[in-house]
C-alpha positions in Angstrom: -49.1 156.6 232.9 -49.9 160.2 234.1 -52.9 161.7 235.9 -54.0 163.0 232.5 -54.6 159.5 231.2 -58.2 158.6 230.7 -59.7 155.1 231.1 -61.3 153.7 228.0 -64.8 154.1 229.5 -64.2 157.8 230.3 -62.7 158.4 226.9 -65.6 156.6 225.2 -68.1 158.9 226.9 -66.2 162.0 225.9 -66.0 161.1 222.2 -69.4 159.3 221.8 -67.9 155.9 221.0 -68.3 152.6 222.8 -65.3 150.9 224.5 -65.7 148.0 222.1 -65.5 150.3 219.1 -62.3 151.9 220.5 -60.8 148.5 220.9 -61.8 147.7 217.3 -60.2 150.9 216.0 -57.0 150.1 217.9 -56.8 146.7 216.4 -57.5 148.1 213.0 -54.7 150.6 213.5 -56.9 153.6 213.0 -56.8 155.1 216.6 -54.3 153.7 219.0 -54.5 154.5 222.8 -51.8 156.7 224.3 -50.7 153.9 226.6 -51.5 150.2 227.4 -50.9 148.6 230.8 -48.5 145.7 230.2 -49.9 143.6 233.1 -53.6 144.2 232.6 -53.9 145.2 229.0 -56.0 148.2 229.9 -56.0 151.0 227.3 -55.6 154.6 228.3 -56.1 157.8 226.3 -55.1 161.4 226.5 -57.6 164.3 226.4 -56.1 165.7 223.3 -57.1 162.5 221.5 -60.8 163.4 221.9 -61.1 165.6 218.8 -59.5 162.8 216.7 -61.9 160.2 218.1 -64.9 162.5 217.5 -63.8 163.1 213.9 -63.4 159.3 213.5 -67.0 158.8 214.7 -68.4 161.4 212.4 -66.6 160.0 209.4 -67.9 156.5 210.2 -71.5 158.0 210.5 -71.0 159.4 207.0 -70.3 155.9 205.8 -66.6 156.3 205.0 -64.4 153.2 204.9 -61.7 152.6 207.5 -59.1 153.0 204.7 -60.3 156.5 203.8 -60.6 157.4 207.5 -57.0 156.3 208.2 -55.8 158.3 205.2 -57.6 161.4 206.5 -56.2 161.0 210.0 -52.7 160.6 208.6 -53.2 163.6 206.2 -55.8 166.1 207.5 -55.3 168.3 204.5 -56.9 165.7 202.3 -60.2 165.7 204.3 -62.2 167.9 202.0 -61.1 166.1 198.9 -61.8 162.7 200.3 -65.2 163.7 201.6 -66.2 165.1 198.3 -65.1 162.0 196.5 -67.0 159.9 199.1 -70.2 161.9 198.6 -69.9 161.7 194.8 -69.6 157.9 195.1 -72.6 157.7 197.4 -74.7 159.8 195.0 -73.8 157.5 192.1 -74.5 154.4 194.1 -77.9 155.8 195.2 -78.7 156.6 191.6 -77.7 153.1 190.5 -79.7 151.5 193.3 -82.8 153.7 192.5 -82.7 152.8 188.8 -82.3 149.1 189.6 -85.2 149.2 192.1 -87.4 151.0 189.6 -86.7 148.4 187.0 -87.6 145.6 189.5 -90.7 147.4 190.6 -91.8 148.1 187.1 -91.2 144.5 186.1 -93.1 143.2 189.1 -96.0 145.6 188.7 -96.3 144.9 185.0 -96.9 141.2 185.9 -99.5 141.9 188.6 -102.7 140.5 187.0 -105.3 143.2 186.4 -108.3 143.3 188.6 -111.6 142.2 187.1 -112.9 144.5 184.4 -116.0 146.7 184.1 -117.6 146.7 180.6 -119.3 149.8 179.1 -120.2 150.8 175.5 -117.2 152.5 173.9 -119.1 155.4 172.4 -120.8 156.1 175.7 -117.4 156.1 177.5 -116.1 158.5 174.9 -119.0 160.9 175.3 -118.5 160.8 179.1 -114.9 161.8 178.7 -116.0 164.6 176.5 -118.3 165.8 179.2 -115.8 165.8 182.1 -112.6 166.9 180.2 -113.7 170.5 179.9 -113.3 170.7 183.7 -109.6 170.0 183.5 -106.9 172.6 183.2 -103.1 172.6 182.8 -101.6 174.0 186.0 -97.9 173.4 186.7 -98.4 174.2 190.4 -101.4 171.7 190.7 -100.8 169.1 188.0 -103.7 166.9 189.4 -106.1 169.5 187.9 -105.0 168.3 184.4 -106.3 164.8 185.1 -109.4 162.6 185.3 -110.3 160.3 188.2 -111.5 156.9 187.0 -113.5 154.9 189.7 -115.0 151.5 189.4 -117.4 150.5 192.1 -119.5 147.4 191.7 -121.3 147.9 188.4 -120.7 151.6 188.1 -117.9 153.6 186.4 -117.4 157.2 187.4 -115.3 159.8 185.7 -114.5 163.0 187.6 -112.5 166.2 186.8 -112.1 169.6 188.4 -110.3 172.8 187.6 -111.4 174.5 190.9 -113.9 176.6 189.0 -115.9 173.6 187.8 -116.4 170.0 188.9 -117.9 167.5 186.6 -118.7 163.9 187.5 -120.3 161.3 185.2 -121.4 157.9 186.3 -122.1 155.0 183.9 -123.9 151.8 184.6 -122.3 148.5 183.5 -123.8 145.2 182.8 -120.9 143.5 184.5 -119.6 143.7 188.0 -115.8 144.2 188.2 -113.3 144.6 191.0 -113.3 148.0 192.6 -110.5 150.4 191.7 -109.6 154.0 191.5 -106.9 155.6 189.3 -105.9 159.1 188.2 -105.0 159.4 184.5 -103.7 162.5 182.6 -106.3 164.5 180.7 -104.3 164.1 177.5 -104.3 160.4 177.9 -108.1 160.4 178.6 -108.7 162.4 175.3 -106.6 159.9 173.3 -108.5 157.0 174.9 -111.9 158.7 174.2 -111.0 159.1 170.5 -110.1 155.4 170.3 -113.2 154.3 172.3 -115.5 156.0 169.9 -114.7 153.2 167.4 -115.1 150.3 169.8 -118.5 148.6 170.4 -117.7 147.8 174.0 -114.6 148.4 176.2 -113.6 146.8 179.4 -111.6 148.7 182.0 -109.4 147.2 184.7 -106.1 148.2 186.3 -102.8 146.7 187.5 -100.0 148.3 189.4 -99.1 150.9 186.8 -101.8 151.2 184.2 -105.5 151.4 183.5 -106.0 148.6 181.0 -108.7 149.1 178.4 -109.7 146.2 176.2 -111.6 147.0 173.1 -113.1 144.8 170.3 -109.7 143.6 169.0 -107.1 145.9 170.7 -105.8 146.7 174.2 -104.7 150.1 175.4 -102.7 150.8 178.5 -103.1 154.3 180.1 -100.4 155.1 182.7 -101.7 155.9 186.2 -100.6 159.3 187.5 -99.1 159.3 191.0 -101.3 162.1 192.4 -103.9 162.5 195.0 -107.2 163.6 193.5 -109.3 166.1 195.5 -112.0 164.5 197.7 -114.9 165.6 195.5 -117.4 163.5 197.3 -116.7 165.4 200.5 -117.1 168.6 198.5 -120.5 167.4 197.2 -121.7 166.4 200.7 -120.6 169.7 202.1 -122.7 171.7 199.7 -125.6 173.6 201.2 -129.1 172.4 200.5 -130.4 174.2 197.3 -133.0 176.8 198.0 -133.9 177.7 194.5 -134.3 175.4 191.5 -134.8 176.3 187.9 -135.5 173.9 185.0 -134.7 175.5 181.6 -134.3 174.4 178.0 -130.6 173.5 177.5 -130.5 174.9 174.0 -132.3 178.1 175.0 -129.9 178.7 177.9 -126.9 178.1 175.5 -128.2 180.6 173.0 -128.7 183.1 175.8 -125.1 182.7 177.0 -123.9 183.0 173.4 -125.5 186.4 173.2 -124.1 187.6 176.5 -120.9 189.4 177.6 -118.3 187.4 179.4 -119.4 188.5 182.8 -123.1 188.2 183.4 -125.7 188.9 186.1 -128.2 186.0 186.1 -131.5 186.7 187.6 -133.9 183.8 188.3 -137.4 184.9 189.3 -141.0 184.1 188.7 -141.1 182.1 185.4 -137.9 183.4 183.7 -134.2 183.3 183.8 -132.7 186.5 182.5 -129.3 188.1 181.7 -129.6 191.8 181.4 -132.7 192.4 179.2 -132.6 189.0 177.6 -134.7 186.2 179.2 -135.8 182.6 178.6 -138.6 180.6 180.2 -137.9 178.7 183.4 -139.8 176.5 185.8 -138.9 177.9 189.2 -139.1 176.4 192.7 -138.0 178.6 195.6 -137.2 182.3 196.1 -135.7 184.5 193.4 -131.9 184.7 193.3 -129.3 186.8 191.5 -125.9 185.3 190.8 -122.8 186.4 188.8 -121.0 184.0 186.4 -118.1 184.0 184.0 -119.6 182.7 180.7 -116.4 180.8 179.9 -117.0 178.7 183.0 -120.8 178.3 182.8 -121.2 177.7 179.0 -119.1 174.4 178.8 -121.0 173.2 181.9 -124.4 173.7 180.3 -123.1 172.5 176.9 -122.2 169.1 178.2 -125.4 168.5 180.0 -127.5 165.5 179.0 -131.0 165.8 177.5 -133.2 168.7 176.4 -133.6 170.3 179.8 -131.2 171.2 182.6 -131.8 171.6 186.3 -130.0 174.6 188.0 -129.8 174.2 191.8 -128.9 177.5 193.6 -128.1 177.7 197.3 -126.6 181.2 197.6 -124.9 183.7 195.3 -121.5 182.8 196.7 -121.9 179.0 196.5 -121.4 176.6 193.6 -124.2 176.2 191.1 -125.2 172.6 190.6 -126.1 171.8 187.0 -127.9 168.5 186.5 -129.8 166.9 183.7 -133.4 167.2 184.4 -134.1 163.6 183.2 -130.9 161.9 184.3 -129.0 162.1 187.6 -125.8 160.5 186.4 -124.1 163.8 185.4 -123.5 166.4 188.0 -121.5 169.6 187.4 -120.6 172.4 189.7 -119.9 175.9 188.4 -118.4 178.5 190.7 -120.1 182.0 190.7 -118.2 185.3 190.6 -118.7 188.3 192.8 -120.8 191.0 191.2 -120.0 194.7 191.6 -122.2 196.5 194.1 
């Protein structure tokens, strides 16, 4: 033994291994000490063994077997090849484990009993889908905008959609009280479900771990739940400024006015009229006059899907969303974003 020899404790600190691990690797014939005291059995190492011990530690942290590590230490030229093979094996094992876990999860979730259902008329549900679906849009960067939020709360069912320029929320009352749930479903799936619901007298909605389950007169449909976080539209509604100007107008008259208008319009609400350029319709006004710009392609579907003969237009400012509500029913609320008018 020479002054260069290091005790197992000192060597362990230098290479980041524990003394017990060094003893194990010696017994496994992976990393032998430079010397062993015959009388005490103490192991001693040389400083030039530190890089080898560090490599051993790193390979173990990467999950390599002792057999592969021993082969690398015996033949350093094989290091890259063996590491690549090890990573490929780990990747395949991860893929196999992921697939197996998904199969198990899917099997378990499929057998989770659905929560209690909420029953509504099928045609009414279909009409509600028709009202909110125009507020969806296909956006690869924000796929949640091409979806509908379905919420059951007590005896109410609410459908909500937004494309950032519009937000539409429709609430239906149910004769039954089901378990509360919320689920996001794809807009395309909601359209298909609406077409089917039109031919059902009543439908009952519930959900399990993976699907919204819709039971009709003699058939059951499963709508996959989209793994997406829907925007907090209730916070958006609560954050809206208090309307300062309210106009009640004929829905059909406003639609005809928009049909005659260019795409970009300057809407002026004052006195007892709502006008676009030189075209005007009668309005019942509360509050001060206001001028707001709109894109007709955003505003028209909003008004078109309103309920009843009259619509209520709530304005707070020319740069804040317009709230479009049915004058005789408060269960459909739509927001339409204005546009900036040229000076």
